[in-house]
C-alpha positions in Angstrom: 0.0 0.0 0.0 2.8 2.4 0.9 4.6 1.6 -2.3 1.5 2.4 -4.3 1.1 5.7 -2.6 4.8 6.6 -3.2 4.4 5.8 -6.9 1.3 7.9 -7.2 2.9 10.9 -5.4 5.9 10.6 -7.8 3.6 10.5 -10.8 2.0 13.8 -9.9 5.3 15.4 -9.1 5.1 15.5 -5.4 8.2 15.3 -3.3 8.6 12.0 -1.5 11.0 10.7 1.1 12.6 7.4 0.3 12.0 4.6 2.7 15.1 3.5 4.6 17.2 1.3 2.4 15.0 1.9 -0.7 16.8 2.2 -4.0 15.3 3.6 -7.2 15.2 1.1 -10.0 17.5 1.4 -12.9 16.1 3.2 -16.0 14.5 1.0 -18.6 16.9 0.3 -21.5 16.2 2.2 -24.7 14.9 -0.7 -26.9 14.7 -0.1 -30.6 14.5 -2.1 -33.8 16.6 -1.5 -37.0 14.7 1.0 -39.1 14.0 0.4 -42.8 16.5 3.0 -43.8 19.3 1.6 -41.7 21.9 -0.8 -43.1 22.1 -4.3 -41.6 25.3 -5.5 -39.9 28.3 -6.0 -42.3 28.7 -9.6 -43.4 32.0 -11.0 -42.0 32.9 -12.6 -45.3 32.5 -9.3 -47.2 34.5 -7.6 -44.5 37.4 -9.9 -44.9 37.2 -9.8 -48.7 37.1 -6.0 -49.0 39.8 -5.3 -46.3 42.0 -7.9 -48.0 42.6 -5.3 -50.7 44.6 -3.3 -48.2 48.2 -4.6 -48.6 50.2 -4.7 -45.4 53.7 -5.7 -44.2 54.2 -8.8 -42.1 55.8 -9.2 -38.7 56.4 -11.8 -36.1 55.8 -10.5 -32.5 57.9 -12.4 -30.0 58.4 -12.4 -26.2 60.4 -14.4 -23.7 58.8 -15.4 -20.4 59.3 -18.0 -17.7 57.9 -20.8 -19.9 60.3 -20.0 -22.8 59.9 -18.0 -26.1 56.5 -17.2 -27.6 55.6 -15.6 -30.9 52.9 -15.2 -33.5 52.6 -13.8 -37.1 51.0 -10.4 -37.2 50.1 -8.2 -40.1 48.2 -5.6 -38.0 51.2 -3.6 -36.8 51.7 0.1 -37.1 53.8 3.0 -35.8 51.7 5.1 -33.4 53.6 8.0 -32.0 57.0 9.7 -32.4 57.1 11.5 -29.0 57.0 9.3 -27.0 58.0 6.5 -29.5 55.1 4.1 -29.5 54.0 1.3 -31.8 50.8 -0.8 -31.8 49.7 -4.2 -32.9 46.3 -6.0 -32.8 45.9 -9.5 -31.5 42.7 -11.7 -31.4 41.3 -12.1 -27.9 41.2 -15.8 -28.5 45.0 -16.0 -29.1 46.8 -18.5 -26.9 50.1 -16.8 -27.4 49.0 -13.3 -26.3 48.7 -14.3 -22.5 52.4 -15.4 -22.6 53.4 -12.1 -24.2 51.3 -10.1 -21.7 52.9 -11.9 -18.8 56.4 -11.1 -20.2 55.4 -7.4 -20.3 57.6 -6.8 -23.3 57.9 -7.9 -26.9 60.0 -7.5 -30.1 58.4 -6.9 -33.5 60.4 -8.7 -36.1 59.7 -7.1 -39.5 60.0 -9.8 -42.2 61.7 -9.5 -45.5 60.5 -10.6 -48.9 62.0 -14.1 -48.7 60.7 -14.9 -45.2 57.2 -16.2 -46.1 58.0 -19.7 -44.8 59.1 -18.1 -41.5 55.8 -16.3 -41.3 53.8 -19.4 -42.0 55.7 -21.2 -39.2 54.6 -18.6 -36.7 51.0 -18.5 -38.0 50.2 -22.1 -37.0 48.7 -22.9 -33.6 50.0 -25.5 -31.2 53.3 -26.2 -32.9 56.8 -25.5 -31.6 57.2 -22.3 -33.6 60.8 -21.8 -32.6 62.0 -25.2 -33.8 64.9 -24.6 -36.1 64.6 -20.8 -35.8 67.7 -18.9 -34.8 67.4 -15.9 -32.5 69.2 -13.7 -30.0 67.9 -11.6 -27.1 66.8 -8.1 -28.1 69.0 -5.5 -26.4 66.4 -3.9 -24.1 63.9 -6.5 -23.2 65.5 -9.9 -24.0 62.6 -10.8 -26.3 63.6 -13.1 -29.2 65.2 -11.1 -32.1 64.9 -13.5 -35.0 68.0 -14.1 -37.2 68.1 -12.3 -40.6 65.1 -10.1 -40.2 65.7 -6.7 -42.0 64.3 -4.6 -39.1 63.1 -5.0 -35.5 61.5 -2.9 -32.8 62.1 -3.9 -29.1 59.3 -2.7 -26.8 57.7 -2.7 -23.3 53.9 -2.9 -23.1 52.5 0.5 -22.4 48.8 -0.1 -22.6 46.2 -2.6 -23.8 42.8 -1.6 -25.2 39.7 -3.6 -26.2 38.8 -3.4 -29.9 35.9 -5.7 -30.5 37.1 -9.3 -30.9 40.7 -8.0 -30.8 43.0 -6.3 -28.3 45.0 -3.2 -29.3 48.5 -3.5 -27.7 50.5 -0.3 -27.4 54.3 -0.7 -26.9 56.9 1.9 -25.9 59.9 1.5 -28.1 63.1 0.8 -26.1 65.4 -0.1 -29.0 65.2 -0.7 -32.7 67.4 -1.4 -35.7 67.6 -2.3 -39.4 70.0 -3.9 -41.7 71.7 -2.0 -44.6 70.7 -4.6 -47.2 68.5 -4.0 -50.3 65.9 -6.7 -49.4 62.4 -5.5 -49.7 59.5 -6.2 -47.3 57.3 -9.3 -47.2 53.8 -8.1 -48.2 50.4 -9.6 -47.6 47.6 -8.9 -50.0 44.3 -10.7 -50.6 45.3 -13.8 -48.7 48.8 -14.2 -50.4 52.3 -13.1 -49.8 54.0 -10.8 -52.3 56.9 -8.4 -52.7 58.1 -5.3 -54.5 59.6 -5.6 -58.0 62.1 -3.0 -59.1 
């Protein structure tokens, strides 16, 4: 009866004193349907097909933790900031390698050259010993695996991690970096296949 009276008083704009321990209910969610003039969600197959037209470089992101070296092939890598020096890469939230890199707190981005497609494929598989037969040395700042014969590398500590849908956006602060002086071009990925520049 008292609750009914309070609801009535509120409906007519009268001031009411809340009962001890009473909590106002949460507002009702704004429910809505997709209008006729709105686009339906993007088809995942179309998303992959169209975005595949964007050519990218290819990297292997590595780290070294208590349980040994870890790494995965990554094409979603980019420079982010010059001051401070930051880079970023994206990794699927379902990745089994990412937790090992997160625990290490640091990583090395190994930028692959045109002839390193097989190396990339080795790090793209799940569940295998990705470092079998792969030579590497500790990167100078973090000790993360710096793979042999890569044309360039970026050694980082994890600065921040953000959620981006079904991926995580990992921001790294650059501690050291380097590149070889050779003329080897980059390994490219375009529409599901590897490629390279021709001069």
